[in-house]
C-alpha positions as a Markdown table, in Angstrom:
| # | Residue | x | y | z |
|---|---|---|---|---|
| 1 | Met | -40.6 | -13.4 | -42.1 |
| 2 | Leu | -39.8 | -9.8 | -41.0 |
| 3 | Ala | -42.7 | -9.9 | -38.5 |
| 4 | Asn | -41.4 | -13.2 | -37.1 |
| 5 | Leu | -37.9 | -11.6 | -36.6 |
| 6 | Arg | -39.4 | -8.6 | -34.7 |
| 7 | Thr | -40.9 | -10.9 | -32.1 |
| 8 | Tyr | -37.5 | -12.3 | -31.3 |
| 9 | Leu | -35.6 | -9.1 | -31.4 |
| 10 | Pro | -36.3 | -8.0 | -27.7 |
| 11 | Thr | -35.3 | -11.5 | -26.6 |
| 12 | Leu | -32.1 | -11.4 | -28.6 |
| 13 | Ala | -31.2 | -7.9 | -27.2 |
| 14 | Leu | -31.9 | -9.1 | -23.7 |
| 15 | Gly | -29.8 | -12.2 | -24.2 |
| 16 | Leu | -26.9 | -10.1 | -25.5 |
| 17 | Leu | -27.2 | -7.7 | -22.6 |
| 18 | Ile | -27.1 | -10.6 | -20.1 |
| 19 | Ser | -24.1 | -12.2 | -21.9 |
| 20 | Tyr | -22.2 | -8.9 | -21.8 |
| 21 | Phe | -22.8 | -8.3 | -18.1 |
| 22 | Gly | -22.1 | -12.0 | -17.3 |
| 23 | Phe | -18.8 | -11.9 | -19.1 |
| 24 | His | -17.7 | -8.8 | -17.3 |
| 25 | Ala | -18.9 | -10.2 | -13.9 |
| 26 | Leu | -16.5 | -13.1 | -14.5 |
| 27 | Thr | -13.5 | -11.4 | -16.1 |
| 28 | Gly | -13.7 | -7.7 | -15.3 |
| 29 | Glu | -11.5 | -5.7 | -12.9 |
| 30 | Met | -13.8 | -6.5 | -10.0 |
| 31 | Gly | -14.9 | -9.9 | -11.4 |
| 32 | Ile | -15.0 | -13.3 | -9.8 |
| 33 | Leu | -11.9 | -14.5 | -11.5 |
| 34 | Ser | -9.7 | -11.6 | -10.3 |
| 35 | Thr | -10.3 | -12.4 | -6.6 |
| 36 | Gly | -6.9 | -14.0 | -6.2 |
| 37 | Glu | -5.1 | -11.0 | -7.7 |
| 38 | Arg | -7.0 | -8.6 | -5.4 |
| 39 | Asn | -6.2 | -10.8 | -2.3 |
| 40 | Ala | -2.5 | -10.8 | -3.2 |
| 41 | Thr | -2.6 | -7.0 | -3.6 |
| 42 | Leu | -4.4 | -6.6 | -0.3 |
| 43 | Ala | -1.8 | -8.8 | 1.5 |
| 44 | Ala | 1.1 | -6.8 | 0.0 |
| 45 | Lys | -0.6 | -3.5 | 1.0 |
| 46 | Thr | -1.3 | -4.8 | 4.5 |
| 47 | Ala | 2.3 | -5.7 | 5.0 |
| 48 | Glu | 3.4 | -2.3 | 3.7 |
| 49 | Leu | 1.0 | -0.6 | 6.1 |
| 50 | Arg | 2.4 | -2.7 | 9.0 |
| 51 | Asp | 5.9 | -1.6 | 8.1 |
| 52 | Leu | 5.0 | 2.0 | 7.8 |
| 53 | Arg | 3.2 | 1.9 | 11.2 |
| 54 | Ile | 6.3 | 0.4 | 12.8 |
| 55 | Glu | 8.5 | 3.1 | 11.2 |
| 56 | Arg | 6.0 | 5.8 | 12.3 |
| 57 | Glu | 6.0 | 4.6 | 15.9 |
| 58 | Asp | 9.8 | 4.6 | 16.0 |
| 59 | Leu | 9.9 | 8.2 | 14.6 |
| 60 | Glu | 7.3 | 9.3 | 17.1 |
| 61 | Val | 9.4 | 7.9 | 20.0 |
| 62 | Arg | 12.6 | 9.5 | 18.6 |
| 63 | Ala | 10.8 | 12.9 | 18.2 |
| 64 | His | 9.4 | 12.6 | 21.7 |
| 65 | Leu | 12.9 | 12.1 | 23.0 |
| 66 | Leu | 14.1 | 15.3 | 21.3 |
| 67 | Arg | 11.4 | 17.5 | 22.8 |
| 68 | Asp | 12.3 | 20.0 | 25.6 |
| 69 | Glu | 10.2 | 18.1 | 28.3 |
| 70 | Ser | 12.0 | 14.8 | 27.7 |
| 71 | Leu | 15.3 | 15.6 | 26.1 |
| 72 | Ser | 17.6 | 12.6 | 25.8 |
| 73 | Ala | 21.2 | 13.7 | 25.8 |
| 74 | Asp | 22.4 | 10.5 | 24.1 |
| 75 | Leu | 19.9 | 10.9 | 21.2 |
| 76 | Leu | 20.7 | 14.6 | 20.9 |
| 77 | Asp | 24.5 | 13.8 | 20.8 |
| 78 | Glu | 23.9 | 11.0 | 18.2 |
| 79 | Arg | 21.8 | 13.3 | 15.9 |
| 80 | Ala | 24.3 | 16.2 | 16.2 |
| 81 | Arg | 27.3 | 14.0 | 15.4 |
| 82 | Ser | 25.4 | 12.4 | 12.5 |
| 83 | Leu | 24.3 | 15.7 | 11.0 |
| 84 | Leu | 27.6 | 17.5 | 11.5 |
| 85 | Gly | 29.7 | 14.5 | 10.6 |
| 86 | Phe | 31.8 | 14.6 | 13.8 |
| 87 | Ala | 33.0 | 11.7 | 15.8 |
| 88 | Asp | 34.8 | 11.4 | 19.1 |
| 89 | Pro | 38.3 | 10.0 | 18.8 |
| 90 | Arg | 37.4 | 7.1 | 21.0 |
| 91 | Asp | 34.3 | 6.2 | 18.8 |
| 92 | Tyr | 34.2 | 3.4 | 16.3 |
| 93 | Val | 32.6 | 4.7 | 13.1 |
| 94 | Ile | 30.9 | 2.2 | 10.8 |
| 95 | Arg | 29.5 | 3.8 | 7.7 |
| 96 | Val | 26.4 | 2.2 | 6.2 |
| 97 | Arg | 25.3 | 3.0 | 2.7 |
| 98 | Arg | 21.6 | 3.6 | 2.3 |
């Protein structure tokens, strides 16, 4: 009987190994069943990247306007008033909480 069991032992080990890898191929972190979750994460990260690119482009334009070659007097005045907390008596000041 022990000799009979030894003939099936490699087959049993191989079957367990295939079952183990099959289970993780379906339910693992990168498995087939977690595709929807990965797609949702990818969509969220893509939207976040798009927002960050828009913000970066805006900051690049504003930084370009503050350089010596292309100094914008309006933007310089706006930044100075914002940083120093001053306002012209004729200005309307609307405070926005961030």
